[in-house]
KOLGU-4560 file (N, C-alpha, C; in nm, 3 decimals, padded with zeros to 5 digits):
<recs>
<n_xx: 02.284 n_yy: 09.106 n_zz: -04.880 ca_xx: 02.207 ca_yy: 09.095 ca_zz: -04.995 c_xx: 02.156 c_yy: 08.960 c_zz: -05.054 mol: A seq: 1 type: UNK>
<n_xx: 02.057 n_yy: 08.947 n_zz: -05.072 ca_xx: 02.001 ca_yy: 08.803 ca_zz: -05.100 c_xx: 02.039 c_yy: 08.772 c_zz: -05.242 mol: A seq: 2 type: UNK>
<n_xx: 02.080 n_yy: 08.626 n_zz: -05.255 ca_xx: 02.136 ca_yy: 08.601 ca_zz: -05.415 c_xx: 02.008 c_yy: 08.526 c_zz: -05.440 mol: A seq: 3 type: UNK>
<n_xx: 01.977 n_yy: 08.546 n_zz: -05.579 ca_xx: 01.881 ca_yy: 08.479 ca_zz: -05.640 c_xx: 01.909 c_yy: 08.402 c_zz: -05.763 mol: A seq: 4 type: UNK>
<n_xx: 01.853 n_yy: 08.295 n_zz: -05.771 ca_xx: 01.885 ca_yy: 08.178 ca_zz: -05.923 c_xx: 01.744 c_yy: 08.149 c_zz: -05.973 mol: A seq: 5 type: UNK>
<n_xx: 01.760 n_yy: 08.148 n_zz: -06.110 ca_xx: 01.664 ca_yy: 08.119 ca_zz: -06.202 c_xx: 01.646 c_yy: 07.968 c_zz: -06.211 mol: A seq: 6 type: UNK>
<n_xx: 01.542 n_yy: 07.915 n_zz: -06.162 ca_xx: 01.520 ca_yy: 07.757 ca_zz: -06.143 c_xx: 01.408 c_yy: 07.717 c_zz: -06.264 mol: A seq: 7 type: UNK>
<n_xx: 01.426 n_yy: 07.722 n_zz: -06.373 ca_xx: 01.328 ca_yy: 07.687 ca_zz: -06.475 c_xx: 01.216 c_yy: 07.786 c_zz: -06.471 mol: A seq: 8 type: UNK>
<n_xx: 01.233 n_yy: 07.924 n_zz: -06.469 ca_xx: 01.137 ca_yy: 08.036 ca_zz: -06.459 c_xx: 01.088 c_yy: 08.028 c_zz: -06.310 mol: A seq: 9 type: UNK>
<n_xx: 01.132 n_yy: 07.972 n_zz: -06.229 ca_xx: 01.120 ca_yy: 07.992 ca_zz: -06.080 c_xx: 01.198 c_yy: 08.057 c_zz: -06.011 mol: A seq: 10 type: UNK>
<n_xx: 01.196 n_yy: 08.163 n_zz: -05.969 ca_xx: 01.309 ca_yy: 08.245 ca_zz: -05.899 c_xx: 01.314 c_yy: 08.228 c_zz: -05.766 mol: A seq: 11 type: UNK>
<n_xx: 01.431 n_yy: 08.193 n_zz: -05.698 ca_xx: 01.441 ca_yy: 08.125 ca_zz: -05.550 c_xx: 01.563 c_yy: 08.194 c_zz: -05.507 mol: A seq: 12 type: UNK>
<n_xx: 01.555 n_yy: 08.224 n_zz: -05.360 ca_xx: 01.685 ca_yy: 08.260 ca_zz: -05.292 c_xx: 01.767 c_yy: 08.137 c_zz: -05.258 mol: A seq: 13 type: UNK>
<n_xx: 01.901 n_yy: 08.141 n_zz: -05.278 ca_xx: 02.002 ca_yy: 08.035 ca_zz: -05.307 c_xx: 01.997 c_yy: 07.998 c_zz: -05.173 mol: A seq: 14 type: UNK>
<n_xx: 02.018 n_yy: 08.077 n_zz: -05.052 ca_xx: 02.003 ca_yy: 08.010 ca_zz: -04.927 c_xx: 01.910 c_yy: 07.936 c_zz: -04.864 mol: A seq: 15 type: UNK>
<n_xx: 01.789 n_yy: 07.919 n_zz: -04.956 ca_xx: 01.675 ca_yy: 07.863 ca_zz: -04.931 c_xx: 01.678 c_yy: 07.708 c_zz: -04.960 mol: A seq: 16 type: UNK>
<n_xx: 01.782 n_yy: 07.696 n_zz: -05.061 ca_xx: 01.782 ca_yy: 07.565 ca_zz: -05.116 c_xx: 01.839 c_yy: 07.455 c_zz: -05.033 mol: A seq: 17 type: UNK>
<n_xx: 01.796 n_yy: 07.341 n_zz: -05.017 ca_xx: 01.862 ca_yy: 07.227 ca_zz: -04.925 c_xx: 01.950 c_yy: 07.137 c_zz: -05.034 mol: A seq: 18 type: UNK>
<n_xx: 01.862 n_yy: 07.106 n_zz: -05.127 ca_xx: 01.930 ca_yy: 07.012 ca_zz: -05.217 c_xx: 01.845 c_yy: 07.017 c_zz: -05.354 mol: A seq: 19 type: UNK>
<n_xx: 01.930 n_yy: 06.953 n_zz: -05.437 ca_xx: 01.843 ca_yy: 06.923 ca_zz: -05.606 c_xx: 01.896 c_yy: 06.807 c_zz: -05.634 mol: A seq: 20 type: UNK>
<n_xx: 01.828 n_yy: 06.732 n_zz: -05.709 ca_xx: 01.839 ca_yy: 06.605 ca_zz: -05.757 c_xx: 01.748 c_yy: 06.556 c_zz: -05.898 mol: A seq: 21 type: UNK>
<n_xx: 01.817 n_yy: 06.465 n_zz: -05.980 ca_xx: 01.744 ca_yy: 06.431 ca_zz: -06.095 c_xx: 01.715 c_yy: 06.261 c_zz: -06.044 mol: A seq: 22 type: UNK>
<n_xx: 01.589 n_yy: 06.187 n_zz: -06.087 ca_xx: 01.573 ca_yy: 06.069 ca_zz: -06.057 c_xx: 01.630 c_yy: 06.001 c_zz: -06.169 mol: A seq: 23 type: UNK>
<n_xx: 01.730 n_yy: 05.884 n_zz: -06.132 ca_xx: 01.808 ca_yy: 05.838 ca_zz: -06.254 c_xx: 01.760 c_yy: 05.676 c_zz: -06.240 mol: A seq: 24 type: UNK>
<n_xx: 01.631 n_yy: 05.646 n_zz: -06.167 ca_xx: 01.597 ca_yy: 05.504 ca_zz: -06.165 c_xx: 01.451 c_yy: 05.510 c_zz: -06.199 mol: A seq: 25 type: UNK>
<n_xx: 01.439 n_yy: 05.426 n_zz: -06.333 ca_xx: 01.307 ca_yy: 05.430 ca_zz: -06.400 c_xx: 01.196 c_yy: 05.373 c_zz: -06.341 mol: A seq: 26 type: UNK>
<n_xx: 01.222 n_yy: 05.284 n_zz: -06.238 ca_xx: 01.110 ca_yy: 05.213 ca_zz: -06.179 c_xx: 01.094 c_yy: 05.295 c_zz: -06.034 mol: A seq: 27 type: UNK>
<n_xx: 01.146 n_yy: 05.422 n_zz: -06.028 ca_xx: 01.092 ca_yy: 05.493 ca_zz: -05.895 c_xx: 01.063 c_yy: 05.623 c_zz: -05.941 mol: A seq: 28 type: UNK>
<n_xx: 00.965 n_yy: 05.642 n_zz: -06.027 ca_xx: 00.903 ca_yy: 05.758 ca_zz: -06.076 c_xx: 00.979 c_yy: 05.808 c_zz: -06.205 mol: A seq: 29 type: UNK>
<n_xx: 00.942 n_yy: 05.942 n_zz: -06.220 ca_xx: 00.957 ca_yy: 05.999 ca_zz: -06.372 c_xx: 01.132 c_yy: 06.027 c_zz: -06.361 mol: A seq: 30 type: UNK>
<n_xx: 01.181 n_yy: 06.023 n_zz: -06.472 ca_xx: 01.327 ca_yy: 06.058 ca_zz: -06.449 c_xx: 01.356 c_yy: 06.195 c_zz: -06.540 mol: A seq: 31 type: UNK>
<n_xx: 01.266 n_yy: 06.251 n_zz: -06.603 ca_xx: 01.283 ca_yy: 06.368 ca_zz: -06.654 c_xx: 01.244 c_yy: 06.503 c_zz: -06.570 mol: A seq: 32 type: UNK>
<n_xx: 01.245 n_yy: 06.460 n_zz: -06.430 ca_xx: 01.206 ca_yy: 06.586 ca_zz: -06.349 c_xx: 01.327 c_yy: 06.607 c_zz: -06.243 mol: A seq: 33 type: UNK>
<n_xx: 01.373 n_yy: 06.713 n_zz: -06.232 ca_xx: 01.444 ca_yy: 06.784 ca_zz: -06.138 c_xx: 01.369 c_yy: 06.839 c_zz: -06.013 mol: A seq: 34 type: UNK>
<n_xx: 01.433 n_yy: 06.755 n_zz: -05.900 ca_xx: 01.364 ca_yy: 06.799 ca_zz: -05.761 c_xx: 01.426 c_yy: 06.888 c_zz: -05.674 mol: A seq: 35 type: UNK>
<n_xx: 01.380 n_yy: 06.996 n_zz: -05.650 ca_xx: 01.451 ca_yy: 07.095 ca_zz: -05.560 c_xx: 01.382 c_yy: 07.080 c_zz: -05.413 mol: A seq: 36 type: UNK>
<n_xx: 01.473 n_yy: 07.052 n_zz: -05.315 ca_xx: 01.421 ca_yy: 07.050 ca_zz: -05.177 c_xx: 01.474 c_yy: 07.175 c_zz: -05.107 mol: A seq: 37 type: UNK>
<n_xx: 01.390 n_yy: 07.233 n_zz: -05.046 ca_xx: 01.392 ca_yy: 07.370 ca_zz: -04.966 c_xx: 01.461 c_yy: 07.338 c_zz: -04.822 mol: A seq: 38 type: UNK>
<n_xx: 01.489 n_yy: 07.421 n_zz: -04.751 ca_xx: 01.502 ca_yy: 07.416 ca_zz: -04.619 c_xx: 01.379 c_yy: 07.436 c_zz: -04.545 mol: A seq: 39 type: UNK>
<n_xx: 01.339 n_yy: 07.388 n_zz: -04.436 ca_xx: 01.239 ca_yy: 07.370 ca_zz: -04.355 c_xx: 01.220 c_yy: 07.539 c_zz: -04.322 mol: A seq: 40 type: UNK>
<n_xx: 01.082 n_yy: 07.586 n_zz: -04.350 ca_xx: 01.037 ca_yy: 07.713 ca_zz: -04.333 c_xx: 00.919 c_yy: 07.701 c_zz: -04.210 mol: A seq: 41 type: UNK>
<n_xx: 00.927 n_yy: 07.788 n_zz: -04.114 ca_xx: 00.852 ca_yy: 07.801 ca_zz: -03.989 c_xx: 00.750 c_yy: 07.902 c_zz: -04.004 mol: A seq: 42 type: UNK>
<n_xx: 00.613 n_yy: 07.899 n_zz: -03.996 ca_xx: 00.535 ca_yy: 08.009 ca_zz: -03.987 c_xx: 00.428 c_yy: 07.996 c_zz: -03.866 mol: A seq: 43 type: UNK>
<n_xx: 00.364 n_yy: 08.119 n_zz: -03.812 ca_xx: 00.266 ca_yy: 08.082 ca_zz: -03.727 c_xx: 00.126 c_yy: 08.106 c_zz: -03.797 mol: A seq: 44 type: UNK>
<n_xx: 00.046 n_yy: 08.017 n_zz: -03.747 ca_xx: -00.069 ca_yy: 07.987 ca_zz: -03.816 c_xx: -00.197 c_yy: 08.004 c_zz: -03.698 mol: A seq: 45 type: UNK>
<n_xx: -00.286 n_yy: 08.100 n_zz: -03.741 ca_xx: -00.368 ca_yy: 08.114 ca_zz: -03.618 c_xx: -00.504 c_yy: 08.031 c_zz: -03.603 mol: A seq: 46 type: UNK>
<n_xx: -00.504 n_yy: 07.943 n_zz: -03.482 ca_xx: -00.596 ca_yy: 07.845 ca_zz: -03.472 c_xx: -00.731 c_yy: 07.912 c_zz: -03.399 mol: A seq: 47 type: UNK>
<n_xx: -00.834 n_yy: 07.945 n_zz: -03.473 ca_xx: -00.951 ca_yy: 07.995 ca_zz: -03.405 c_xx: -01.013 c_yy: 07.898 c_zz: -03.309 mol: A seq: 48 type: UNK>
<n_xx: -00.995 n_yy: 07.764 n_zz: -03.306 ca_xx: -01.069 ca_yy: 07.684 ca_zz: -03.200 c_xx: -00.972 c_yy: 07.703 c_zz: -03.049 mol: A seq: 49 type: UNK>
<n_xx: -00.866 n_yy: 07.740 n_zz: -03.067 ca_xx: -00.795 ca_yy: 07.758 ca_zz: -02.936 c_xx: -00.760 c_yy: 07.890 c_zz: -02.904 mol: A seq: 50 type: UNK>
<n_xx: -00.800 n_yy: 08.001 n_zz: -03.010 ca_xx: -00.763 ca_yy: 08.127 ca_zz: -03.010 c_xx: -00.637 c_yy: 08.172 c_zz: -02.984 mol: A seq: 51 type: UNK>
<n_xx: -00.544 n_yy: 08.130 n_zz: -03.048 ca_xx: -00.408 ca_yy: 08.134 ca_zz: -03.040 c_xx: -00.330 c_yy: 08.098 c_zz: -03.206 mol: A seq: 52 type: UNK>
<n_xx: -00.203 n_yy: 08.158 n_zz: -03.196 ca_xx: -00.109 ca_yy: 08.121 ca_zz: -03.293 c_xx: -00.051 c_yy: 07.978 c_zz: -03.266 mol: A seq: 53 type: UNK>
<n_xx: -00.017 n_yy: 07.899 n_zz: -03.350 ca_xx: 00.059 ca_yy: 07.778 ca_zz: -03.345 c_xx: 00.152 c_yy: 07.794 c_zz: -03.456 mol: A seq: 54 type: UNK>
<n_xx: 00.313 n_yy: 07.741 n_zz: -03.423 ca_xx: 00.401 ca_yy: 07.751 ca_zz: -03.494 c_xx: 00.376 c_yy: 07.615 c_zz: -03.587 mol: A seq: 55 type: UNK>
<n_xx: 00.398 n_yy: 07.608 n_zz: -03.709 ca_xx: 00.387 ca_yy: 07.491 ca_zz: -03.793 c_xx: 00.526 c_yy: 07.501 c_zz: -03.914 mol: A seq: 56 type: UNK>
<n_xx: 00.578 n_yy: 07.367 n_zz: -03.928 ca_xx: 00.693 ca_yy: 07.362 ca_zz: -04.007 c_xx: 00.655 c_yy: 07.315 c_zz: -04.157 mol: A seq: 57 type: UNK>
<n_xx: 00.708 n_yy: 07.367 n_zz: -04.237 ca_xx: 00.695 ca_yy: 07.321 ca_zz: -04.385 c_xx: 00.794 c_yy: 07.303 c_zz: -04.461 mol: A seq: 58 type: UNK>
<n_xx: 00.795 n_yy: 07.187 n_zz: -04.541 ca_xx: 00.927 ca_yy: 07.137 ca_zz: -04.599 c_xx: 00.871 c_yy: 07.148 c_zz: -04.752 mol: A seq: 59 type: UNK>
<n_xx: 00.900 n_yy: 07.253 n_zz: -04.821 ca_xx: 00.854 ca_yy: 07.256 ca_zz: -04.955 c_xx: 00.946 c_yy: 07.187 c_zz: -05.047 mol: A seq: 60 type: UNK>
<n_xx: 00.876 n_yy: 07.142 n_zz: -05.162 ca_xx: 00.965 ca_yy: 07.086 ca_zz: -05.273 c_xx: 00.919 c_yy: 07.150 c_zz: -05.422 mol: A seq: 61 type: UNK>
<n_xx: 00.989 n_yy: 07.151 n_zz: -05.485 ca_xx: 00.978 ca_yy: 07.195 ca_zz: -05.630 c_xx: 01.020 c_yy: 07.125 c_zz: -05.727 mol: A seq: 62 type: UNK>
<n_xx: 00.934 n_yy: 07.068 n_zz: -05.827 ca_xx: 00.949 ca_yy: 06.983 ca_zz: -05.927 c_xx: 00.948 c_yy: 07.020 c_zz: -06.067 mol: A seq: 63 type: UNK>
<n_xx: 01.063 n_yy: 07.031 n_zz: -06.138 ca_xx: 01.078 ca_yy: 07.094 ca_zz: -06.268 c_xx: 01.081 c_yy: 06.985 c_zz: -06.392 mol: A seq: 64 type: UNK>
<n_xx: 00.973 n_yy: 06.994 n_zz: -06.453 ca_xx: 00.980 ca_yy: 06.873 ca_zz: -06.534 c_xx: 01.030 c_yy: 06.901 c_zz: -06.687 mol: A seq: 65 type: UNK>
<n_xx: 01.101 n_yy: 06.818 n_zz: -06.754 ca_xx: 01.177 ca_yy: 06.828 ca_zz: -06.871 c_xx: 01.125 c_yy: 06.747 c_zz: -06.959 mol: A seq: 66 type: UNK>
<n_xx: 01.188 n_yy: 06.722 n_zz: -07.097 ca_xx: 01.121 ca_yy: 06.646 ca_zz: -07.205 c_xx: 01.209 c_yy: 06.495 c_zz: -07.166 mol: A seq: 67 type: UNK>
<n_xx: 01.331 n_yy: 06.493 n_zz: -07.124 ca_xx: 01.392 ca_yy: 06.370 ca_zz: -07.111 c_xx: 01.491 c_yy: 06.394 c_zz: -07.009 mol: A seq: 68 type: UNK>
<n_xx: 01.546 n_yy: 06.265 n_zz: -06.962 ca_xx: 01.649 ca_yy: 06.255 ca_zz: -06.874 c_xx: 01.772 c_yy: 06.347 c_zz: -06.909 mol: A seq: 69 type: UNK>
<n_xx: 01.827 n_yy: 06.325 n_zz: -07.007 ca_xx: 01.946 ca_yy: 06.394 ca_zz: -07.059 c_xx: 01.926 c_yy: 06.558 c_zz: -07.031 mol: A seq: 70 type: UNK>
<n_xx: 01.818 n_yy: 06.604 n_zz: -07.089 ca_xx: 01.797 ca_yy: 06.741 ca_zz: -07.076 c_xx: 01.776 c_yy: 06.806 c_zz: -06.922 mol: A seq: 71 type: UNK>
<n_xx: 01.720 n_yy: 06.730 n_zz: -06.841 ca_xx: 01.704 ca_yy: 06.739 ca_zz: -06.697 c_xx: 01.831 c_yy: 06.748 c_zz: -06.649 mol: A seq: 72 type: UNK>
<n_xx: 01.928 n_yy: 06.639 n_zz: -06.684 ca_xx: 02.079 ca_yy: 06.632 ca_zz: -06.606 c_xx: 02.153 c_yy: 06.773 c_zz: -06.641 mol: A seq: 73 type: UNK>
<n_xx: 02.116 n_yy: 06.798 n_zz: -06.784 ca_xx: 02.207 ca_yy: 06.920 ca_zz: -06.819 c_xx: 02.182 c_yy: 07.034 c_zz: -06.741 mol: A seq: 74 type: UNK>
<n_xx: 02.049 n_yy: 07.061 n_zz: -06.736 ca_xx: 01.990 ca_yy: 07.172 ca_zz: -06.659 c_xx: 02.049 c_yy: 07.173 c_zz: -06.486 mol: A seq: 75 type: UNK>
<n_xx: 02.057 n_yy: 07.036 n_zz: -06.452 ca_xx: 02.085 ca_yy: 07.046 ca_zz: -06.312 c_xx: 02.222 c_yy: 07.083 c_zz: -06.300 mol: A seq: 76 type: UNK>
<n_xx: 02.327 n_yy: 07.018 n_zz: -06.403 ca_xx: 02.444 ca_yy: 07.069 ca_zz: -06.378 c_xx: 02.469 c_yy: 07.226 c_zz: -06.403 mol: A seq: 77 type: UNK>
<n_xx: 02.366 n_yy: 07.251 n_zz: -06.500 ca_xx: 02.396 ca_yy: 07.407 ca_zz: -06.499 c_xx: 02.368 c_yy: 07.502 c_zz: -06.384 mol: A seq: 78 type: UNK>
<n_xx: 02.229 n_yy: 07.445 n_zz: -06.323 ca_xx: 02.203 ca_yy: 07.499 ca_zz: -06.160 c_xx: 02.305 c_yy: 07.477 c_zz: -06.075 mol: A seq: 79 type: UNK>
<n_xx: 02.366 n_yy: 07.355 n_zz: -06.069 ca_xx: 02.464 ca_yy: 07.360 ca_zz: -05.973 c_xx: 02.579 c_yy: 07.448 c_zz: -05.991 mol: A seq: 80 type: UNK>
<n_xx: 02.606 n_yy: 07.490 n_zz: -06.124 ca_xx: 02.731 ca_yy: 07.585 ca_zz: -06.132 c_xx: 02.684 c_yy: 07.726 c_zz: -06.083 mol: A seq: 81 type: UNK>
<n_xx: 02.566 n_yy: 07.750 n_zz: -06.125 ca_xx: 02.516 ca_yy: 07.880 ca_zz: -06.071 c_xx: 02.498 c_yy: 07.900 c_zz: -05.915 mol: A seq: 82 type: UNK>
<n_xx: 02.457 n_yy: 07.755 n_zz: -05.851 ca_xx: 02.433 ca_yy: 07.751 ca_zz: -05.698 c_xx: 02.574 c_yy: 07.784 c_zz: -05.650 mol: A seq: 83 type: UNK>
<n_xx: 02.680 n_yy: 07.690 n_zz: -05.705 ca_xx: 02.820 ca_yy: 07.715 ca_zz: -05.634 c_xx: 02.879 c_yy: 07.844 c_zz: -05.653 mol: A seq: 84 type: UNK>
<n_xx: 02.855 n_yy: 07.914 n_zz: -05.765 ca_xx: 02.891 ca_yy: 08.047 ca_zz: -05.805 c_xx: 02.820 c_yy: 08.168 c_zz: -05.700 mol: A seq: 85 type: UNK>
<n_xx: 02.719 n_yy: 08.133 n_zz: -05.689 ca_xx: 02.640 ca_yy: 08.229 ca_zz: -05.567 c_xx: 02.685 c_yy: 08.217 c_zz: -05.455 mol: A seq: 86 type: UNK>
<n_xx: 02.708 n_yy: 08.091 n_zz: -05.400 ca_xx: 02.757 ca_yy: 08.046 ca_zz: -05.252 c_xx: 02.888 c_yy: 08.094 c_zz: -05.238 mol: A seq: 87 type: UNK>
<n_xx: 02.986 n_yy: 08.130 n_zz: -05.336 ca_xx: 03.101 ca_yy: 08.192 ca_zz: -05.306 c_xx: 03.119 c_yy: 08.322 c_zz: -05.281 mol: A seq: 88 type: UNK>
</recs>
């Protein structure tokens, strides 16, 4: 059975998550955003020019924005607890 987790009103499968992070560096972008990186997924896309299907890999990322760094960090900790509980 697939295990699901609610990530800021985005429901995802736990086994699809590769990592989660909050940017703690002010000079490297927004610090109030949790970034969730998903495992690489593969899809076959039809190429009409070659009249065949080609496999392509996608690396999906979900950014969830919060009002400030402290809130983002608190949600990240909560998500981590849920994620660890789901993996057991």
